[in-house]
C-alpha positions as CSV (number, residue, x, y, z in Angstrom):
1,M,0.1,0.1,0.0
2,A,1.7,3.1,-1.4
3,G,0.5,6.3,-1.9
4,D,-0.7,10.0,0.1
5,I,-3.5,10.0,2.2
6,S,-3.6,13.7,2.3
7,V,-2.2,16.6,1.0
8,N,-1.7,20.3,2.7
9,R,-2.2,22.4,-0.1
10,K,-2.2,25.6,2.0
11,A,1.2,25.3,3.3
12,L,3.0,25.1,0.2
13,R,0.8,28.2,-0.7
14,D,1.4,30.0,2.4
15,Y,5.2,29.3,3.4
16,H,8.6,28.8,1.6
17,I,9.5,25.1,2.6
18,L,13.5,25.1,3.6
19,D,13.6,21.8,4.7
20,R,11.6,18.4,4.8
21,F,11.5,15.4,7.2
22,E,10.1,12.2,7.3
23,A,8.5,11.5,10.9
24,G,6.4,7.8,12.0
25,I,3.0,8.7,13.9
26,E,1.9,7.0,17.1
27,L,-1.5,5.9,16.4
28,K,-4.4,3.8,18.0
29,G,-6.1,1.2,15.8
30,T,-9.7,3.2,15.2
31,E,-7.4,5.8,13.9
32,V,-5.3,3.8,11.3
33,K,-8.8,2.0,10.5
34,A,-10.4,5.5,9.7
35,I,-7.3,6.7,7.9
36,R,-7.7,3.5,5.7
37,A,-11.7,4.8,5.4
38,G,-10.1,8.4,3.8
39,L,-11.5,10.1,7.2
40,A,-7.9,12.1,7.5
41,N,-7.3,15.8,6.8
42,V,-3.8,17.2,7.2
43,S,-4.6,20.9,6.2
44,N,-4.1,22.7,9.4
45,A,-1.7,20.5,11.2
46,F,1.7,21.3,12.9
47,A,4.4,19.9,15.0
48,R,6.2,21.4,18.2
49,I,8.9,20.1,20.5
50,E,8.3,20.0,23.8
51,G,10.3,18.4,26.7
52,N,12.8,16.5,24.0
53,E,9.8,15.0,22.1
54,A,8.0,16.1,19.0
55,W,4.5,16.4,18.8
56,L,2.0,16.9,16.0
57,F,-1.0,19.2,16.7
58,D,-4.5,19.6,14.9
59,L,-3.9,16.2,12.5
60,D,-8.0,15.8,12.0
61,I,-8.8,12.3,11.8
62,Q,-12.7,11.7,12.1
63,G,-14.2,9.2,14.1
64,Y,-14.5,5.6,12.6
65,D,-18.1,4.6,12.7
66,K,-17.5,0.7,12.7
67,A,-15.4,1.0,16.1
68,S,-16.7,-0.7,19.2
69,Y,-17.2,1.3,22.4
70,E,-13.6,3.2,22.3
71,Q,-13.0,6.0,19.8
72,H,-10.6,8.1,19.2
73,V,-10.4,12.2,19.6
74,P,-10.4,13.7,16.3
75,K,-8.0,16.5,17.0
76,R,-5.7,14.7,19.7
77,R,-2.0,15.6,19.7
78,R,-0.3,12.6,18.6
79,K,3.4,12.0,19.2
80,L,5.7,12.1,16.4
81,L,8.3,9.1,16.3
82,L,11.9,10.4,15.5
83,H,15.1,9.8,16.4
84,R,17.0,12.1,18.9
85,Q,19.2,13.5,16.4
86,E,16.2,14.3,14.2
87,I,14.4,15.9,17.1
88,D,17.7,17.9,17.9
89,K,18.5,18.9,14.5
90,L,14.5,20.3,13.9
91,F,14.5,21.8,17.1
92,G,17.7,23.8,16.0
93,K,16.1,24.7,12.6
94,I,13.0,26.2,14.1
95,Q,14.5,28.3,16.7
96,V,15.1,30.9,13.9
97,A,12.8,33.5,14.0
98,G,9.4,33.0,11.9
99,H,10.4,29.7,11.1
100,S,7.8,26.8,11.6
101,L,7.2,23.0,11.5
102,I,4.4,22.2,9.2
103,A,2.9,18.9,8.3
104,L,3.0,18.7,4.6
105,R,1.4,15.6,3.9
106,L,0.3,12.2,5.3
107,Y,1.2,8.7,3.5
108,W,1.6,5.2,3.5
109,K,5.3,3.8,3.6
110,E,4.7,0.1,3.2
111,H,2.4,-0.5,6.3
112,R,2.8,2.4,7.9
113,V,1.8,5.8,8.3
114,K,4.4,8.7,7.8
115,V,4.0,12.4,8.1
116,E,6.3,14.8,5.9
117,L,7.3,17.8,7.6
118,G,8.4,20.9,6.4
119,V,10.9,23.6,8.2
120,G,9.1,26.6,6.7
121,K,9.1,30.7,6.5
122,G,6.3,32.4,6.2
123,K,5.2,33.9,3.0
124,L,4.3,37.6,2.6
125,A,1.8,38.9,0.4
126,H,4.1,40.2,-2.1
127,D,5.6,36.6,-2.4
128,K,2.3,34.6,-2.9
129,R,1.4,37.2,-5.5
130,E,4.9,36.6,-7.6
131,D,4.6,32.5,-7.1
132,M,1.0,33.0,-8.8
133,K,2.4,34.8,-11.7
134,E,5.3,32.4,-12.2
135,K,2.5,29.7,-12.2
136,V,0.3,31.3,-15.0
137,E,3.0,32.3,-17.1
138,T,4.8,28.7,-17.1
139,R,1.0,27.5,-17.9
140,E,0.9,29.9,-20.6
141,A,4.0,28.8,-21.8
142,A,3.3,25.1,-21.6
143,R,0.0,25.7,-23.4
144,A,1.9,27.7,-26.2
145,M,4.3,25.0,-26.6
146,A,1.4,22.2,-26.7
147,D,-0.3,24.5,-29.8
148,F,2.9,25.0,-31.5
149,N,3.8,21.2,-31.2
150,K,0.3,20.1,-32.6
151,R,0.3,22.6,-35.5
152,R,3.9,21.2,-36.5
153,N,2.9,17.7,-36.3
154,K,-0.3,18.2,-39.0
């Protein structure tokens, strides 16, 4: 089983991603079943390092309907599974003013759920406008190339 479960598109729009890390997540059984059913949303998730441990906040995993009497809390904080050196490295990177640790995507790696974390620096309004301009220009250039190739091959 491989592939993305949920992608945080807002993070790529609102932050310059400087570095990326992979981490495991400590989950309960009902959470894994809910993820398999497609009930996970990573759009507002972020991470913090508290007390020499990494924690993921605001990862929304909705309740699993077919669970027995025990249900999980949808937006509880979840422990990230990282080595000590990785936690220290992340801690050093987010100590810089304006840097945050954002969850970029949730995905399967073999039979485990992983989260991709990004060290991000917030974009200003003019940065977002420049990114949108670049995207439009590359789209128009690709269209022009496709039209040229289509006319040339006739």
